[in-house]
MARSETOR-966441 format. One line per 2 residues: number of its first residue (from 1); their letters; for each residue x, y, z of C-alpha. Coordinates in Angstrom, 3 decimals, padded with zeros to 6 digits, always signed. Layout:
<sites>
NUM	A	X:Y:Z; ...
</sites>
This chain:
<sites>
1	MN	+000.000:+000.000:+000.000; +002.831:+002.415:+000.794
3	DL	+004.419:+001.616:-002.584; +001.121:+002.259:-004.284
5	NK	+000.646:+005.573:-002.534; +004.148:+006.550:-003.378
7	RN	+003.574:+005.650:-007.040; +000.359:+007.765:-007.143
9	TP	+002.018:+010.837:-005.592; +002.872:+013.522:-008.211
11	QS	+006.595:+013.788:-008.726; +008.680:+016.791:-009.877
13	PF	+009.284:+016.690:-013.659; +012.926:+017.311:-013.001
15	DD	+013.107:+014.203:-010.884; +011.200:+012.049:-013.297
17	SV	+013.082:+010.829:-016.346; +009.938:+010.668:-018.488
19	FR	+008.992:+014.310:-017.944; +012.595:+015.379:-018.242
21	ML	+012.736:+013.655:-021.641; +009.559:+015.453:-022.761
23	VE	+010.926:+018.845:-021.744; +014.370:+018.327:-023.192
25	HS	+012.985:+017.120:-026.557; +010.319:+019.820:-026.814
27	SD	+010.467:+022.248:-029.786; +009.484:+025.079:-027.403
29	IT	+011.909:+026.768:-025.046; +011.265:+025.868:-021.423
31	MT	+013.117:+027.635:-018.647; +012.806:+028.237:-014.933
33	MD	+013.722:+031.493:-013.220; +014.066:+032.538:-009.609
35	AR	+012.286:+035.530:-008.078; +015.064:+037.844:-009.275
37	GL	+014.658:+036.733:-012.904; +017.860:+034.707:-013.061
39	IL	+017.722:+031.606:-015.243; +017.917:+028.358:-013.281
41	YV	+017.301:+025.921:-016.127; +016.746:+026.082:-019.903
43	NP	+016.104:+023.125:-022.197; +018.145:+022.287:-025.345
45	AV	+015.532:+023.861:-027.665; +017.275:+027.175:-026.970
47	RQ	+020.172:+025.912:-029.049; +018.029:+025.268:-032.148
49	LL	+015.808:+028.342:-031.840; +018.243:+030.971:-030.559
51	GY	+021.712:+029.528:-031.134; +022.714:+029.662:-027.457
53	EP	+024.099:+026.751:-025.466; +021.973:+026.142:-022.334
55	GD	+025.021:+026.559:-020.143; +025.598:+030.054:-021.615
57	LI	+022.318:+031.313:-020.164; +022.110:+029.598:-016.767
59	GA	+022.765:+032.133:-014.019; +022.183:+035.087:-016.361
61	SG	+019.188:+037.412:-016.263; +016.380:+036.222:-018.499
63	FE	+015.738:+039.837:-019.574; +019.184:+040.398:-021.114
65	II	+018.182:+038.805:-024.417; +014.780:+040.540:-024.555
67	HP	+014.268:+043.338:-027.127; +014.809:+046.763:-025.467
69	DD	+011.325:+047.931:-026.475; +009.760:+044.880:-024.777
71	RA	+012.006:+044.620:-021.746; +010.388:+047.119:-019.365
73	GL	+006.903:+045.757:-019.906; +008.071:+042.197:-019.499
75	ER	+009.886:+043.056:-016.252; +006.708:+044.621:-014.825
77	TF	+004.700:+041.538:-015.779; +007.313:+039.277:-014.177
79	QE	+007.272:+041.327:-010.946; +003.487:+041.079:-010.774
81	MV	+003.799:+037.316:-011.251; +006.297:+037.058:-008.400
83	EN	+004.001:+039.053:-006.091; +001.001:+036.816:-006.879
85	PG	+001.709:+033.157:-006.151; -000.053:+030.713:-008.461
87	RR	-000.738:+033.350:-011.099; -000.376:+032.484:-014.780
89	TT	-000.326:+034.704:-017.891; +000.717:+034.794:-021.552
91	VR	+002.931:+037.480:-023.069; +004.347:+038.242:-026.547
93	HR	+007.876:+039.597:-026.932; +011.006:+039.536:-029.066
95	IN	+014.248:+037.711:-028.202; +017.686:+038.394:-029.617
97	TK	+019.319:+035.313:-031.126; +023.041:+034.606:-030.986
99	RG	+023.052:+035.354:-034.746; +021.930:+038.905:-033.933
101	DW	+018.417:+038.809:-035.387; +015.146:+039.027:-033.477
103	RV	+012.524:+036.312:-033.132; +008.962:+036.753:-031.872
105	FE	+007.840:+034.414:-029.071; +004.612:+033.797:-027.236
107	TR	+005.478:+032.859:-023.649; +003.192:+031.225:-021.089
109	VG	+004.379:+032.152:-017.584; +003.396:+030.449:-014.297
111	NF	+004.401:+031.317:-010.704; +005.402:+028.099:-008.909
113	LD	+007.682:+029.721:-006.330; +005.493:+028.385:-003.524
115	HP	+005.372:+024.848:-004.982; +008.381:+022.777:-003.871
117	PI	+010.300:+021.041:-005.239; +009.882:+023.455:-008.266
119	SA	+010.147:+026.767:-006.355; +010.573:+028.747:-009.572
121	VI	+008.767:+030.698:-012.265; +008.236:+028.438:-015.268
123	CN	+008.306:+029.978:-018.782; +007.306:+028.034:-021.897
125	ST	+008.055:+030.015:-025.100; +006.805:+029.191:-028.628
127	DI	+008.467:+030.766:-031.673; +005.650:+032.494:-033.617
129	TE	+007.861:+034.633:-035.880; +006.570:+033.075:-039.116
131	QV	+002.932:+033.390:-038.000; +003.439:+037.070:-037.026
133	EA	+005.185:+037.838:-040.298; +002.407:+036.101:-042.210
135	LD	-000.219:+038.110:-040.322; +001.715:+041.331:-040.946
137	AM	+001.942:+040.467:-044.629; -001.789:+039.815:-044.688
139	RR	-002.437:+043.151:-043.000; -000.178:+044.940:-045.459
141	QE	-001.898:+043.163:-048.319; -005.269:+044.142:-046.915
143	EL	-004.127:+047.756:-046.550; -002.827:+047.778:-050.119
145	MN	-006.128:+046.308:-051.259; -008.015:+049.010:-049.373
147	QA	-005.820:+051.688:-050.936; -006.256:+050.213:-054.406
149	QS	-010.018:+050.018:-053.921; -010.041:+053.613:-052.714
151	VA	-008.153:+054.770:-055.812; -010.388:+052.737:-058.128
153	RL	-013.479:+053.568:-056.047; -014.175:+049.856:-056.089
155	GS	-015.636:+048.112:-053.048; -016.034:+044.385:-052.452
157	WN	-018.429:+042.323:-050.352; -019.188:+038.747:-049.355
159	LD	-022.423:+037.152:-048.126; -022.571:+033.764:-046.353
161	LR	-026.022:+032.468:-047.296; -025.928:+029.821:-044.534
163	TG	-025.489:+032.339:-041.729; -026.776:+035.490:-043.442
165	RM	-023.595:+037.288:-042.435; -022.318:+039.936:-044.865
167	TW	-018.894:+041.578:-044.834; -017.838:+044.752:-046.637
169	SK	-014.509:+046.261:-047.581; -013.805:+049.798:-046.375
171	EM	-014.581:+051.252:-049.790; -018.110:+049.805:-049.679
173	YR	-018.812:+051.934:-046.612; -017.454:+055.034:-048.347
175	IF	-019.522:+054.468:-051.488; -022.735:+054.182:-049.490
177	GF	-021.789:+057.024:-047.157; -021.507:+054.958:-043.942
179	EP	-018.824:+055.050:-041.281; -016.916:+051.723:-041.154
181	MP	-018.305:+049.436:-038.453; -017.762:+045.878:-037.199
183	DP	-019.422:+043.125:-039.228; -022.091:+042.427:-040.223
185	AP	-022.433:+045.122:-042.900; -025.533:+047.387:-042.840
187	MD	-027.246:+045.764:-045.841; -030.761:+046.891:-044.927
189	QA	-029.675:+050.517:-044.547; -027.749:+050.291:-047.838
191	MQ	-030.864:+049.146:-049.708; -032.657:+052.203:-048.374
193	RV	-030.112:+054.359:-050.198; -030.724:+052.741:-053.576
195	HP	-032.565:+055.120:-055.907; -036.318:+054.388:-055.654
197	RD	-036.531:+053.770:-059.402; -033.699:+051.197:-059.235
199	VT	-034.737:+049.181:-056.141; -036.784:+046.636:-058.109
201	RV	-034.040:+046.054:-060.665; -031.418:+045.554:-057.921
203	AQ	-033.623:+043.012:-056.129; -034.328:+041.169:-059.391
205	SI	-030.613:+040.969:-060.181; -029.818:+039.520:-056.736
207	NK	-032.601:+036.915:-057.061; -031.421:+035.966:-060.524
209	CL	-027.893:+035.469:-059.196; -029.239:+033.184:-056.445
211	QS	-031.245:+031.098:-058.876; -028.587:+030.670:-061.562
213	PG	-024.950:+030.652:-060.436; -022.807:+032.859:-062.622
215	KQ	-021.593:+036.397:-063.037; -023.831:+039.432:-063.438
217	SF	-023.115:+043.092:-064.058; -025.519:+046.033:-063.900
219	EY	-025.675:+049.741:-063.066; -027.862:+051.560:-060.615
221	RI	-028.008:+054.788:-058.642; -027.705:+055.520:-054.948
223	LL	-028.788:+058.602:-053.031; -026.458:+059.811:-050.276
225	PG	-027.466:+061.907:-047.284; -027.707:+065.478:-048.498
227	GA	-029.222:+064.459:-051.844; -026.063:+063.690:-053.843
229	ER	-026.677:+061.057:-056.514; -023.975:+058.551:-057.448
231	IV	-023.884:+055.957:-060.221; -022.425:+052.550:-059.391
233	LA	-021.521:+049.447:-061.381; -022.311:+046.211:-059.538
235	GN	-020.835:+042.804:-060.242; -022.294:+039.721:-058.470
237	QS	-021.490:+036.040:-058.443; -022.898:+033.133:-056.400
239	EP	-020.962:+030.035:-055.371; -022.758:+026.640:-055.260
241	GP	-022.264:+024.188:-052.405; -021.794:+020.408:-052.552
243	HG	-025.465:+019.864:-053.440; -025.607:+022.566:-056.112
245	AP	-027.496:+025.184:-054.108; -025.636:+028.494:-053.643
247	VS	-023.946:+028.823:-050.263; -022.369:+032.262:-050.717
249	MH	-022.398:+035.355:-052.858; -019.646:+037.855:-053.466
251	GT	-019.188:+040.827:-055.702; -017.884:+044.301:-056.324
253	LQ	-019.378:+047.767:-056.427; -017.616:+050.577:-058.308
255	DI	-018.489:+054.262:-058.133; -018.487:+055.287:-061.825
257	TE	-020.093:+058.718:-061.436; -017.021:+060.607:-062.682
259	LK	-016.534:+058.108:-065.521; -020.121:+058.685:-066.637
261	QA	-019.629:+062.431:-066.446; -016.407:+062.147:-068.454
263	ES	-018.191:+060.054:-071.086; -020.911:+062.673:-071.290
265	EK	-018.355:+065.473:-071.620; -016.457:+063.476:-074.247
267	QA	-019.654:+063.003:-076.238; -020.388:+066.721:-075.978
269	LQ	-016.852:+067.541:-077.175; -017.223:+065.095:-080.062
271	EQ	-020.465:+066.776:-081.050; -018.782:+070.191:-080.838
273	LY	-015.863:+068.907:-082.899; -018.303:+067.522:-085.468
275	HI	-020.011:+070.907:-085.554; -016.670:+072.677:-086.045
277	QK	-015.760:+070.227:-088.818; -019.089:+070.944:-090.496
279	LD	-018.410:+074.680:-090.248; -014.946:+074.092:-091.665
281	AV	-016.422:+072.131:-094.565; -019.002:+074.855:-095.143
283	GT	-016.210:+077.428:-095.029; -014.210:+075.496:-097.628
285	LA	-017.293:+075.256:-099.823; -018.008:+078.954:-099.341
287	GG	-014.434:+079.807:-100.292; -014.686:+077.764:-103.470
289	IA	-018.036:+079.330:-104.398; -016.699:+082.830:-103.717
291	HE	-013.663:+082.152:-105.918; -015.820:+081.085:-108.858
293	FN	-018.243:+083.908:-108.147; -015.409:+086.429:-108.280
295	NM	-014.347:+085.134:-111.685; -017.861:+085.583:-113.052
297	LA	-018.122:+089.041:-111.531; -014.794:+090.003:-113.031
299	VI	-016.105:+089.107:-116.477; -019.310:+091.084:-115.915
301	MG	-017.556:+094.130:-114.459; -014.744:+094.065:-116.998
303	NA	-016.960:+093.776:-120.040; -019.299:+096.451:-118.677
305	SL	-016.290:+098.724:-118.228; -015.172:+098.019:-121.795
307	LL	-018.615:+098.862:-123.119; -018.574:+102.137:-121.202
309	QD	-015.372:+103.011:-123.087; -017.157:+102.398:-126.407
311	PD	-018.916:+105.696:-127.339; -021.629:+103.984:-129.382
313	AA	-022.479:+101.404:-126.691; -022.249:+103.933:-123.874
315	AA	-024.616:+106.287:-125.651; -027.200:+103.538:-126.081
317	GQ	-027.109:+102.227:-122.505; -024.691:+104.083:-120.268
319	EE	-027.092:+104.177:-117.322; -027.769:+100.441:-117.579
321	LE	-024.070:+099.657:-117.797; -023.378:+101.731:-114.706
323	EI	-026.130:+099.851:-112.834; -024.549:+096.572:-113.890
325	IK	-021.214:+097.707:-112.464; -022.864:+098.876:-109.201
327	AS	-024.700:+095.567:-108.796; -021.457:+093.717:-109.510
329	ER	-019.653:+095.729:-106.871; -022.344:+094.871:-104.303
331	SR	-022.018:+091.216:-105.308; -018.269:+091.539:-104.892
333	DL	-018.830:+092.649:-101.291; -020.991:+089.567:-100.753
335	AM	-018.220:+087.376:-102.160; -015.751:+089.011:-099.768
337	KL	-018.012:+088.133:-096.846; -018.023:+084.522:-097.991
339	LT	-014.235:+084.570:-098.170; -014.055:+086.152:-094.716
341	FA	-016.199:+083.325:-093.354; -014.078:+080.716:-095.138
343	RR	-010.628:+081.938:-094.218; -008.620:+081.385:-091.016
345	DK	-005.846:+083.487:-089.361; -006.274:+086.243:-091.960
347	IN	-006.472:+089.836:-090.830; -007.085:+093.092:-092.659
349	VQ	-004.862:+095.502:-090.746; -005.805:+099.159:-090.638
351	NM	-004.386:+102.073:-088.684; -007.345:+103.290:-086.612
353	PV	-008.053:+105.676:-083.715; -009.103:+103.745:-080.616
355	KE	-011.572:+106.466:-079.628; -013.447:+106.005:-082.899
357	LL	-013.442:+102.210:-082.512; -014.844:+102.304:-078.961
359	GD	-017.296:+105.096:-079.715; -018.849:+103.251:-082.650
361	FA	-018.945:+099.991:-080.707; -020.488:+101.558:-077.574
363	AM	-023.186:+103.200:-079.682; -024.012:+099.823:-081.211
365	IE	-024.332:+097.868:-077.950; -026.294:+100.605:-076.161
367	HS	-029.180:+099.839:-078.518; -028.822:+096.058:-078.422
369	FP	-028.024:+095.346:-074.750; -030.752:+095.315:-072.037
371	HN	-031.847:+098.771:-070.840; -030.764:+098.012:-067.273
373	IQ	-027.112:+097.846:-068.429; -025.382:+101.236:-068.346
375	VH	-022.506:+101.483:-070.826; -019.601:+103.821:-070.001
377	WT	-016.500:+104.198:-072.147; -013.454:+106.401:-072.431
379	AP	-010.341:+106.537:-074.627; -007.460:+108.983:-075.195
381	DD	-007.831:+111.230:-078.228; -004.472:+110.405:-079.795
383	LR	-004.282:+106.648:-079.168; -004.193:+104.492:-082.321
385	IS	-003.711:+100.783:-083.106; -003.036:+098.755:-086.254
387	AD	-005.635:+095.992:-086.306; -008.477:+094.335:-088.177
389	VS	-011.538:+096.452:-087.359; -014.064:+093.621:-087.642
391	QM	-011.966:+091.331:-085.457; -011.500:+094.024:-082.822
393	RQ	-015.283:+094.465:-082.737; -015.576:+090.691:-082.341
395	VL	-013.205:+090.733:-079.335; -015.105:+093.593:-077.706
397	LN	-018.469:+091.960:-078.395; -017.399:+088.625:-076.860
399	LC	-016.047:+090.330:-073.728; -019.103:+092.575:-073.360
401	NN	-021.538:+089.686:-073.879; -019.886:+087.821:-071.005
403	AC	-020.014:+090.945:-068.846; -023.694:+091.431:-069.662
405	DA	-024.482:+087.801:-068.751; -022.781:+088.371:-065.378
407	MP	-025.302:+091.153:-064.574; -028.782:+089.580:-064.978
409	QG	-030.276:+092.244:-062.694; -028.496:+095.075:-064.493
411	GI	-025.367:+097.027:-063.695; -022.552:+099.116:-065.128
413	LS	-020.438:+098.007:-068.115; -017.253:+100.033:-068.538
415	IL	-014.926:+099.967:-071.559; -011.720:+101.827:-070.757
417	AA	-008.736:+102.415:-073.047; -005.345:+103.602:-071.801
419	DI	-002.021:+104.515:-073.414; +000.673:+102.723:-071.392
421	QI	+004.424:+102.518:-071.829; +005.868:+099.117:-070.878
423	FE	+009.523:+099.169:-069.811; +011.880:+096.213:-069.964
425	KE	+011.659:+095.315:-066.255; +007.850:+095.274:-066.504
427	AE	+007.607:+093.322:-069.750; +008.389:+089.779:-068.608
429	PL	+005.742:+089.605:-065.821; +003.151:+090.817:-068.362
431	AG	+003.069:+087.526:-070.319; +006.439:+088.272:-071.937
433	LC	+005.500:+091.523:-073.701; +008.222:+093.340:-075.555
435	PG	+009.031:+096.766:-074.132; +007.188:+099.561:-075.885
437	RY	+004.001:+101.591:-076.093; +000.712:+099.697:-075.784
439	CF	-003.011:+100.297:-075.930; -004.714:+098.609:-072.946
441	IT	-008.487:+098.100:-073.278; -010.330:+096.898:-070.156
443	VR	-013.917:+095.603:-070.067; -015.236:+095.813:-066.493
445	DS	-018.625:+094.827:-065.062; -020.363:+095.136:-061.696
447	GM	-021.625:+091.555:-061.717; -020.999:+088.506:-059.566
449	GI	-017.273:+088.220:-060.296; -015.151:+085.310:-061.491
451	PS	-014.535:+082.537:-058.900; -010.866:+081.732:-058.387
453	SI	-011.586:+078.045:-059.083; -012.364:+078.751:-062.745
455	RD	-010.197:+081.796:-063.378; -007.453:+079.759:-065.077
457	KI	-009.947:+078.026:-067.364; -011.966:+080.889:-068.856
459	FD	-009.841:+081.078:-072.025; -010.007:+077.295:-072.621
461	PF	-012.013:+076.272:-075.707; -015.522:+075.012:-074.884
463	FT	-015.286:+075.995:-071.220; -018.516:+077.696:-070.145
465	TK	-020.458:+078.328:-066.939; -023.666:+079.016:-068.812
467	GV	-026.560:+076.592:-068.958; -027.239:+074.100:-071.728
469	GR	-027.967:+075.853:-075.007; -026.806:+079.271:-073.735
471	GT	-023.162:+079.204:-074.668; -020.574:+077.309:-076.720
473	GL	-017.576:+078.118:-074.523; -015.753:+079.564:-077.556
475	GL	-016.289:+083.322:-077.036; -013.297:+084.067:-074.828
477	SI	-011.037:+081.546:-076.573; -011.785:+083.169:-079.945
479	AH	-011.137:+086.621:-078.461; -007.896:+085.357:-076.943
481	GI	-006.793:+083.927:-080.292; -007.564:+087.158:-082.161
483	VQ	-005.553:+089.212:-079.670; -002.621:+086.788:-079.912
485	NH	-002.699:+087.040:-083.732; -002.360:+090.815:-083.333
487	NG	+000.806:+090.362:-081.192; -001.169:+091.271:-078.085
489	RM	-001.955:+089.683:-074.740; -005.117:+089.149:-072.718
491	FV	-005.406:+089.327:-068.924; -008.068:+088.616:-066.302
493	DN	-008.385:+090.453:-062.988; -007.530:+088.023:-060.153
495	HD	-009.360:+089.731:-057.292; -012.088:+087.836:-055.405
497	GP	-015.555:+089.258:-054.868; -018.115:+091.123:-056.977
499	GA	-017.194:+092.618:-060.305; -014.845:+091.322:-062.976
501	AV	-012.415:+092.861:-065.424; -010.848:+091.357:-068.548
503	AF	-008.236:+093.391:-070.393; -006.249:+093.048:-073.569
505	CL	-003.348:+095.023:-074.922; -002.142:+095.678:-078.457
507	PA	+000.940:+097.520:-079.670; +000.092:+101.203:-080.137
509	AD	+000.452:+102.621:-083.652; +001.948:+105.907:-084.759
511	DA	-000.417:+108.734:-085.549; +000.009:+108.459:-089.261
513	TT	-002.292:+107.952:-092.222; -001.324:+106.319:-095.457
515	PL	-000.787:+109.022:-098.055; -002.653:+108.726:-101.325
517	AP	-000.492:+107.126:-103.948; +000.213:+109.295:-106.958
519	PA	-001.374:+108.137:-110.215; +000.629:+105.392:-111.832
521	PR	+002.598:+106.690:-114.811; +001.518:+105.436:-118.178
523	PA	+004.157:+102.982:-119.387; +005.632:+103.074:-122.811
525	AN	+003.641:+101.228:-125.443; +004.342:+097.626:-126.431
527	KT	+005.054:+096.384:-122.881; +004.459:+092.618:-122.806
529	VL	+002.257:+091.055:-120.125; +001.869:+087.291:-119.622
531	VV	-001.614:+086.609:-118.176; -001.940:+083.266:-116.309
533	DD	-005.440:+082.029:-115.313; -007.212:+078.675:-115.509
535	QP	-010.481:+080.337:-116.612; -010.602:+081.034:-120.390
537	IM	-013.128:+083.849:-119.925; -010.738:+085.595:-117.531
539	LT	-007.903:+085.277:-120.041; -010.087:+086.751:-122.788
541	LA	-011.237:+089.630:-120.574; -007.750:+090.538:-119.355
543	RR	-006.341:+090.338:-122.901; -009.082:+092.620:-124.319
545	IL	-008.632:+095.227:-121.544; -004.831:+095.271:-121.744
547	ER	-004.680:+095.293:-125.543; -007.078:+098.232:-125.496
549	DR	-004.425:+100.075:-123.433; -001.726:+099.183:-126.031
551	FL	-000.124:+096.278:-124.116; +001.149:+093.162:-125.862
553	VL	-000.542:+090.178:-124.188; +000.485:+086.512:-123.929
555	TA	-001.861:+084.018:-122.183; -001.432:+080.677:-120.382
557	GT	-004.303:+078.541:-119.126; -002.284:+076.377:-116.731
559	GA	+000.683:+076.809:-114.451; +002.762:+074.366:-116.469
561	EA	+001.993:+076.247:-119.700; +002.969:+079.554:-118.033
563	IE	+006.336:+078.131:-116.941; +007.009:+076.797:-120.429
565	VF	+006.126:+080.125:-122.119; +008.204:+082.103:-119.622
567	KH	+011.174:+079.753:-120.025; +011.388:+080.563:-123.747
569	MH	+010.295:+084.226:-123.716; +011.212:+085.674:-120.303
571	GS	+013.611:+088.091:-121.926; +010.722:+089.868:-123.638
573	ID	+008.078:+089.553:-120.878; +007.831:+092.696:-118.748
575	LV	+005.168:+091.503:-116.261; +003.370:+088.292:-115.292
577	LL	-000.266:+088.660:-114.140; -000.663:+085.451:-112.107
579	DL	-003.869:+084.003:-110.639; -003.059:+082.665:-107.180
581	LM	-005.555:+079.795:-107.086; -005.285:+077.266:-109.927
583	PD	-006.000:+073.528:-110.041; -002.873:+072.035:-111.596
585	LD	-000.028:+074.064:-110.152; -000.740:+076.469:-107.330
587	GE	+000.014:+080.121:-108.066; +002.681:+080.205:-105.374
589	DV	+004.497:+077.229:-106.941; +004.310:+078.850:-110.386
591	CD	+005.671:+082.110:-108.951; +008.626:+080.283:-107.376
593	AL	+009.357:+078.536:-110.689; +009.268:+081.829:-112.633
595	LD	+011.632:+083.495:-110.163; +013.992:+080.505:-110.415
597	ID	+014.122:+081.039:-114.196; +014.551:+084.827:-113.899
599	PG	+015.151:+086.272:-110.401; +014.468:+089.706:-111.841
601	AA	+010.965:+088.796:-113.068; +008.041:+091.055:-112.088
603	VL	+004.908:+089.205:-110.908; +001.532:+090.804:-110.223
605	LC	-000.594:+088.449:-108.096; -004.334:+088.240:-108.648
607	SG	-006.687:+086.845:-105.967; -010.144:+087.229:-104.489
609	AT	-008.676:+086.932:-100.968; -006.213:+089.800:-101.053
611	QS	-006.199:+090.151:-097.248; -005.184:+086.536:-096.659
613	QR	-002.077:+085.803:-094.654; -000.789:+083.834:-097.605
615	CH	-000.972:+086.896:-099.875; +000.812:+089.021:-097.291
617	DM	+003.543:+086.384:-096.965; +004.043:+086.233:-100.742
619	LR	+004.247:+090.024:-100.998; +007.383:+089.858:-098.872
621	KG	+009.131:+087.812:-101.564; +011.401:+089.483:-104.059
623	GI	+009.891:+089.887:-107.513; +006.302:+090.398:-106.346
625	AG	+005.282:+093.703:-107.877; +001.778:+093.998:-106.458
627	LL	-001.558:+092.420:-105.718; -004.757:+092.810:-107.782
629	KK	-008.098:+092.130:-106.138; -010.749:+090.065:-107.932
631	PF	-013.223:+090.897:-109.328; -011.604:+093.810:-111.106
633	TM	-012.841:+096.536:-113.405; -011.050:+097.747:-116.496
635	ES	-009.743:+100.718:-114.548; -008.485:+098.685:-111.578
637	LI	-006.703:+096.168:-113.837; -004.939:+098.849:-115.885
639	EA	-004.034:+100.791:-112.715; -002.551:+097.658:-111.066
641	VR	-000.533:+096.718:-114.188; +000.835:+100.259:-114.616
643	SA	+001.813:+100.454:-110.902; +003.487:+097.042:-111.012
645	LA	+005.509:+097.990:-114.084; +006.504:+101.265:-112.441
647	RS	+007.665:+099.500:-109.260; +009.553:+096.966:-111.350
649	AR	+011.256:+099.729:-113.292; +012.301:+101.489:-110.054
651	AT	+013.648:+098.213:-108.670; +015.915:+097.754:-111.682
</sites>
């Protein structure tokens, strides 16, 4: 009986070979410490896990190998253990290995100081480094996923159909306007935020997904607190269980409101581009019609002028012939309007007084703007600019229309011109202006002002703050482009609050008028003129008029023919009258070829678009003796030919 009792009495593990074997072959570190924290025993696992020999640690403080950031907390926990016999706890901390790296351990601590023969604090430590690193990686992955979903505005969700538990990603809460909360997700509240007209469709889509496993995609709207409406794209999929019935559903929800808005804006821009392309096509057509129209008018006006020079014909119908010429001149003005509509970047520069420009413009808008808009203007008496009058009126009209729209209840519209000298140190801050004298014209209103958020966009094409159908967004961009083409700059006042001011500046012109040119001297008889035009009727008309004035006339109906004739006869040709627009070889190419043959050749250009930039560029070339405007009369043709021959003679 005594042997049996002795066998049933619990023995110390350190006195029992079986328990000692279990401890010494354990993969966890087991150690005992006294009340001061000195190590009394440590099993061989410390060698494999930390690289220390057990004998290296016995007698040392167990806190020496603890990470400095964990040491103080672990010492406090150990002290509390010592002061409370029988207490047990679990702590997590890092231990420095003999290799110098740190491992994470979870240690179960028990106070057995009052339990002989142990009389120690027992610590059993499990290396959980890999598990902690895996959890950290999962957290980082989850954070990256949340960030990616936030950027893409794409939320995800999962529904366990067996438990009814739904989980949401953080972005799902943001999309629906909820604060993140512990699971389960607020599905019932979310359904209350679905647009009333879309609730049925959303429910039908969910039911369909439950009945037939597979992917679905559909759009619907949600209403956030405050009334904001968002458009979302939902993607759902159900997962069948072992018996075929769905056991879970998961999906995504993407906020596509901005994408939809961008698509709408893109469509609007495409429609505007299509409209501009149509206008461009119409302009090209109008230019072609005006060109042909000018040729016909030239024939009518030229022949009528010839008849007026015939005493017998003039006596029989002088009044009728004069009416024909007047009607032709009015038709010529119509053709010029068509060419103005058709052309781009072409300006008709005139030296004009700014006071006259603003006075005429102010008088016009006073009768066309609402009566509750008071128009004030002022300009120096001696300030002049060189500009296209019609384009300057267009700039002023666009600026004043915007100012008028900013004052729906009425107000004061001021147009102020100033003569300002820009010095070199002031030029660069003013959009890189060159130093010099400038005319500054400011259009100021007393309206609502320009918000700072849109101030940098007002000159962008198609940007408008007006409602649908009330503006194209091209007014200020067109004005800006016109000013730039005149070597000017445009500015907007950057102050906040009521009232707005937009100004533009142009180089000031000298107070000078173009003197009347003296009559062209009559050249000596038998001067030879080569007339080049693709229209036979124009060749016949020009030949008849010039021969009547005792010129010798050669004709060419194509550019290639003109080059060939000039190549063989350039020594006897005094002037080439060259149509600028021809089908085979362009007039500019023919002109270059003629000047290559004879750099001293005199060429008189003939065009219906005499104010085009192309004409102005060609006039800068050597050998260009003048420019004749179509349609021409007998007098204008002879005058242009005489002047060209005179200039050519002076040049030689």
